Each structure stands twice: as structure tokens, then as C-alpha cells.
Legacy VTK file of the C-alpha trace (Angstrom):
# vtk DataFile Version 3.0
C-alpha trace
ASCII
DATASET POLYDATA
POINTS 225 float
122.117 90.483 79.295
122.023 88.506 82.483
121.491 91.111 84.872
117.602 91.591 85.786
116.189 94.342 87.736
112.537 93.354 88.324
109.940 95.849 89.771
106.590 94.512 90.681
103.940 97.197 91.126
100.247 96.943 92.012
97.845 95.809 94.837
97.366 92.778 96.993
98.058 90.289 93.981
101.562 91.730 93.672
102.057 91.953 97.567
101.241 88.128 97.729
98.237 88.153 100.050
97.125 84.561 100.514
100.483 82.820 99.412
103.582 81.640 101.072
105.406 82.204 97.716
103.815 84.913 95.609
103.844 84.915 91.902
106.331 87.574 91.941
108.871 85.601 93.783
108.418 82.732 91.388
108.398 84.798 88.326
111.580 86.263 89.419
113.131 83.016 90.180
112.470 82.183 86.376
114.107 85.463 85.172
117.323 85.539 87.242
120.430 84.185 85.927
123.151 85.441 88.191
123.486 86.429 92.005
123.415 90.094 90.527
119.584 90.117 89.723
117.234 92.053 91.872
113.444 92.321 92.806
111.507 95.046 94.365
108.068 93.979 95.316
106.067 97.576 95.752
102.603 95.846 96.066
100.331 97.485 98.454
97.100 95.862 99.570
93.953 97.790 98.794
95.998 100.265 96.259
93.632 101.410 93.438
94.556 102.304 89.847
94.265 105.965 90.949
96.695 105.564 93.720
99.242 103.764 91.499
99.035 106.303 89.026
99.526 108.935 91.723
102.489 107.018 93.148
104.027 106.961 89.338
104.033 110.784 89.598
106.947 110.724 92.039
110.178 111.689 90.230
112.032 109.210 92.291
109.685 106.511 91.147
110.406 107.478 87.556
114.169 107.441 87.926
113.780 103.873 89.684
111.541 102.614 86.842
114.079 103.929 84.301
116.522 101.381 85.592
114.391 98.383 85.338
114.547 95.585 82.921
111.299 93.954 83.916
108.022 95.292 85.519
104.699 93.724 86.282
101.448 95.618 87.132
98.435 94.226 88.821
95.656 96.872 89.087
92.038 97.650 88.725
90.677 95.132 91.071
90.500 97.190 94.101
88.579 99.904 92.355
85.823 97.508 91.505
85.856 96.134 94.972
85.189 99.673 96.529
82.395 100.350 93.983
80.794 97.249 94.924
81.192 97.937 98.744
79.840 101.272 98.347
76.910 100.661 95.647
76.487 97.082 95.393
75.822 95.522 91.789
74.787 98.796 90.181
75.392 98.760 86.338
75.782 102.504 86.417
78.462 102.671 89.123
80.351 99.707 87.454
80.189 101.224 84.290
81.833 104.397 85.465
84.529 102.361 87.263
85.315 100.389 84.125
85.711 103.816 82.168
87.864 105.437 85.074
90.024 102.461 85.500
90.675 102.159 81.869
91.755 105.635 81.412
93.988 105.335 84.556
95.642 102.334 83.251
96.179 103.713 80.166
97.999 106.492 81.725
99.897 104.225 83.963
101.351 102.185 81.060
102.078 105.341 79.137
104.039 106.592 82.177
106.144 103.443 82.345
106.935 103.539 78.741
107.897 107.282 79.067
110.125 106.479 81.843
111.540 103.363 80.363
110.820 102.454 76.693
112.704 99.216 76.529
111.537 97.434 79.628
109.558 94.415 79.398
106.207 95.166 81.210
103.492 92.752 81.981
100.076 93.558 82.964
97.669 91.030 84.448
94.040 91.017 83.719
91.021 89.769 85.747
89.541 86.699 86.777
86.052 86.039 88.439
86.167 86.523 92.033
83.972 83.954 94.134
81.076 86.228 95.116
80.442 86.485 91.338
79.380 82.739 91.299
76.520 83.645 93.814
75.687 87.286 92.925
75.335 87.587 89.317
77.599 85.251 87.180
76.476 86.455 83.827
76.961 90.239 84.802
80.377 89.790 86.356
81.430 87.703 83.076
80.360 90.371 80.842
82.098 93.055 82.840
85.357 91.231 83.194
85.468 90.184 79.557
85.067 93.805 78.511
87.874 94.829 81.062
90.129 92.093 79.852
89.512 93.033 76.138
90.276 96.818 77.051
93.364 95.630 78.989
94.697 93.756 75.866
94.148 96.901 73.612
96.148 98.907 76.076
98.781 96.335 75.911
98.912 96.649 72.110
99.148 100.243 72.336
101.964 100.408 75.067
103.803 97.367 73.754
103.107 95.473 77.082
102.702 91.584 77.554
99.289 90.641 78.253
98.599 88.101 80.872
95.048 86.626 80.859
93.833 84.708 84.118
90.315 84.425 83.277
89.909 80.804 81.833
92.564 79.514 84.197
90.633 80.465 87.183
87.166 79.943 85.983
85.124 77.687 88.409
88.448 76.889 90.249
87.224 77.583 93.840
90.279 75.745 94.950
92.654 78.424 93.694
91.238 81.087 96.277
92.217 81.634 99.940
89.317 84.134 100.370
86.535 85.529 98.262
89.163 87.492 95.876
92.514 86.547 96.793
94.443 83.435 95.240
95.809 80.937 97.855
99.196 79.250 96.937
97.830 77.049 94.246
96.339 80.299 92.705
99.685 82.175 92.846
101.392 79.105 91.349
98.914 79.559 88.467
99.619 83.098 88.156
103.258 82.623 88.081
102.924 80.007 85.155
100.928 82.332 83.286
103.474 85.052 83.554
106.260 82.665 82.626
104.242 81.026 79.906
103.438 84.745 78.465
107.053 85.915 78.691
108.881 82.531 77.483
106.672 80.230 75.923
109.348 77.836 74.767
110.745 77.435 78.223
107.132 77.031 79.593
106.168 74.520 77.093
103.536 76.782 75.417
103.222 78.842 72.232
100.763 81.423 73.586
102.960 83.881 74.960
103.143 86.980 72.847
104.192 90.792 72.923
101.897 92.853 70.831
103.661 95.661 69.205
102.329 99.172 67.850
100.842 97.335 64.833
99.661 94.192 66.642
102.692 92.234 65.267
104.030 89.546 67.779
107.607 90.089 69.279
108.758 86.993 71.223
112.084 88.751 72.127
111.851 90.659 75.511
114.490 93.429 75.824
116.779 92.996 78.897
118.637 96.125 80.074
120.978 96.529 82.929
LINES 1 226
225 0 1 2 3 4 5 6 7 8 9 10 11 12 13 14 15 16 17 18 19 20 21 22 23 24 25 26 27 28 29 30 31 32 33 34 35 36 37 38 39 40 41 42 43 44 45 46 47 48 49 50 51 52 53 54 55 56 57 58 59 60 61 62 63 64 65 66 67 68 69 70 71 72 73 74 75 76 77 78 79 80 81 82 83 84 85 86 87 88 89 90 91 92 93 94 95 96 97 98 99 100 101 102 103 104 105 106 107 108 109 110 111 112 113 114 115 116 117 118 119 120 121 122 123 124 125 126 127 128 129 130 131 132 133 134 135 136 137 138 139 140 141 142 143 144 145 146 147 148 149 150 151 152 153 154 155 156 157 158 159 160 161 162 163 164 165 166 167 168 169 170 171 172 173 174 175 176 177 178 179 180 181 182 183 184 185 186 187 188 189 190 191 192 193 194 195 196 197 198 199 200 201 202 203 204 205 206 207 208 209 210 211 212 213 214 215 216 217 218 219 220 221 222 223 224
């Protein structure tokens, strides 16, 4: 089907802070085939995974999600920013945040699948923010690697595309508008990763996979009107 209904959910990455043309707009330009296609960007700067989960509990949101063909989710980063601002580099606090975010993202993806079993859903993982290079690169790398592995498992569980920005952003200070937000070059890279993951042939790559219930790759996204 040619009609695309795309809903972008999440935090400042989805909102597009730091870029003139956020990855959401670029990904939609890739997806759309006719003038009937629509995109809704519901990114909210500062939104935590808990707040996103609460928003999805609204019945009106559920009805909207049910009509979507494509959904992208960026969440979890603000949870860690709040923890860092409150407790600094505390292993105990960061570990608690990791567990809390994983549980909430599991529920978020579960709710999206409950509302819409057929939509093509993408979840963005984590990259290293700039402060990590000065305040504990080893610890940050270990934490983010663990979170990305957890997100990847959740993607398998809920039949969601896994989008991994870690290697792309590693040591690329020129991709940042500030300490945490990508600039236009960074958003261009995020858009490339989403497109590559969803459509590897058109992106010139063979790395985009959807992982099903048994971990079997399915490269044919389902689009509904």
C-alpha cells in the first residue's frame, strides 16, 4: 500500500532539537509515496520513558496508534540525564535507572503492539554523549552497551526494528549541537540509520533487519492504511 501514516514518539531527538531538518522529516520523506501520506511528530524535549508510558495510557492515543502504519520511538536518554543531574556518576543510581527504563520501554513497546499488531515500529538505541569523553568513557561505554543490548532484546520480543547509533556517533564530536543533542549532520546520520534499517536495499546496505518472535529476520515491513 502507498498510504503512509507515520507517528514519531519520544524526546528531544524526535522533536529535532539541534537540527533544521530532523531525522523524522527525512525518514518520512523516504517513506512517503503519495500526497496522501501523513506524519505526526509528538516529540517532547525532556520527556522521560515514564512520561511517554503515561501518555500512551490515554485511550485517544491508543486509537491514534491503531491507525498508524509506521512508528518511531526515542526514549530513555532523559531518564539518565535526570539521574546524572541529581546524583552525578553514581553506579547505584545509574543501575536503578537502567532497570527502570528497561521495564518501562518493555511496557511502551508492549502497549504499541497491543494497539497496533501490524505497524512497522522502530526503536532508537543510545550513543555516547559528549560529557562521557571527559567524565568516564569506560563506565559510560559499559552502561550504554548494556542498555543497547537490552533494547535489542526488547525489539526481538515485540517485533520491532532495532536502530543502533553507537558506532556511528563514536568519537564524532562534529555530530553534536551541544553536549547531548545531534546537530544537522548528526540528524542526517540518524535518518540514514533509520532508512538503512528499514530498507537496506534502497540504502545500499544489508544490515537492516526486523527480528521476529524467534529471532528470525523479516525484511518486509507491513504497511497499513
